[in-house]
C-alpha positions in Angstrom: -0.8 -20.1 -13.6 0.3 -20.5 -10.6 -1.8 -18.3 -8.2 -5.0 -20.2 -9.7 -3.2 -23.9 -9.5 -2.1 -22.6 -5.4 -5.8 -22.2 -4.6 -7.8 -23.9 -7.6 -5.6 -26.9 -6.1 -4.6 -26.1 -2.3 -1.1 -26.3 -3.5 1.6 -25.6 -0.7 3.7 -25.4 -2.3 3.2 -24.7 -5.8 3.6 -27.9 -8.0 4.3 -27.7 -11.6 2.2 -30.7 -12.0 -0.9 -28.5 -11.1 0.5 -25.5 -13.0 0.8 -27.8 -16.2 -2.1 -29.3 -15.5 -4.8 -26.3 -15.4 -2.0 -25.0 -18.5 -3.3 -27.4 -20.3 -6.7 -27.1 -19.2 -6.8 -23.8 -20.1 -5.2 -23.9 -23.8 -7.9 -27.0 -24.8 -11.0 -24.6 -23.1 -9.8 -21.3 -24.4 -8.7 -23.2 -28.0 -5.0 -21.3 -27.0 -2.3 -22.1 -29.9 0.9 -23.2 -27.7 3.1 -23.5 -30.8 5.7 -24.2 -30.9 5.4 -26.2 -27.9 3.9 -29.8 -28.1 2.2 -28.7 -24.0 1.9 -26.0 -21.6 4.8 -28.0 -19.3 7.1 -27.5 -22.1 6.8 -23.8 -22.3 6.7 -23.2 -18.7 10.2 -25.8 -18.3 11.8 -23.6 -21.5 10.7 -19.9 -20.5 12.7 -17.8 -18.0 10.0 -17.9 -15.3 10.7 -16.7 -11.7 7.9 -17.9 -9.3 9.4 -15.8 -6.1 9.9 -12.6 -8.5 5.9 -13.1 -9.4 4.7 -14.0 -6.1 6.4 -11.4 -4.4 5.2 -8.8 -6.7 1.2 -10.4 -5.9 1.8 -10.0 -2.3 3.4 -6.4 -2.8 -0.3 -6.0 -4.9 -2.4 -7.6 -1.9 -0.7 -5.0 0.5 -1.5 -1.7 -2.1 -5.0 -2.7 -2.4 -5.6 -3.9 1.0 -3.7 -0.5 2.2 -6.4 1.3 -0.2 -9.4 -0.1 0.8 -8.7 0.7 4.6 -7.7 4.4 3.5 -11.1 4.7 1.5 -13.3 2.6 4.2 -12.0 4.7 6.7 -12.3 8.4 5.2 -16.0 7.3 4.0 -14.6 8.2 0.1 -16.7 5.9 -2.5 -15.1 4.7 -5.9 -15.8 7.0 -8.7 -18.5 5.2 -11.7 -15.6 4.4 -14.0 -13.6 2.7 -11.9 -16.5 0.7 -10.7 -17.2 -0.4 -14.2 -13.6 -1.1 -14.4 -13.8 -3.4 -11.3 -17.0 -5.3 -12.8 -15.7 -5.8 -15.7 -12.8 -7.7 -14.6 -15.2 -9.6 -12.0 -17.5 -10.3 -14.5 -14.5 -11.9 -16.4 -13.1 -14.1 -13.5 -16.4 -15.2 -12.7 -16.6 -16.7 -17.0 -13.1 -18.1 -16.3 -14.0 -20.0 -13.0 -17.2 -21.2 -14.5 -15.7 -22.1 -17.8 -12.6 -24.1 -15.9 -15.5 -25.5 -13.6 -13.6 -24.5 -9.9 -15.0 -26.2 -6.9 -13.9 -23.5 -5.0 -14.3 -20.1 -3.0 -15.4 -17.9 -6.0 -14.4 -14.6 -4.4 -11.1 -15.7 -3.2 -10.4 -16.9 -6.8 -11.6 -13.7 -8.0 -9.7 -11.4 -5.7 -6.3 -13.9 -6.7 -6.9 -13.2 -10.5 -7.8 -9.2 -9.8 -4.2 -9.4 -8.1 -2.3 -11.4 -10.3 -3.6 -8.8 -13.4 -0.1 -7.0 -12.0 1.9 -9.8 -13.5 0.4 -8.7 -17.0 1.1 -5.2 -16.8 4.5 -5.6 -15.8 
């Protein structure tokens, strides 16, 4: 949510309000039940979430991704079809989310941010 609101609303620094507004939009758009919480804000404030730690993870993922991309280009190595297929699926899901939320922003940048922020779901 922090990554999305930072890009979608150009929040610098990130504000809780933009994350809460976007969280509410997501919950409504995808009919997410936040029970036992009354709002996304309540959920966010009651969680044991650490923005700095998550942003460090995202930055590490971006650095790793950049390093790997550079190495692949320099060595003229291509991705195998399974990796390409998986990446395309991720991009399609991101595009679907961006379209459903009617973001008026750089789709390529949002798509990339969503993909690298996915590292937080794997921790």
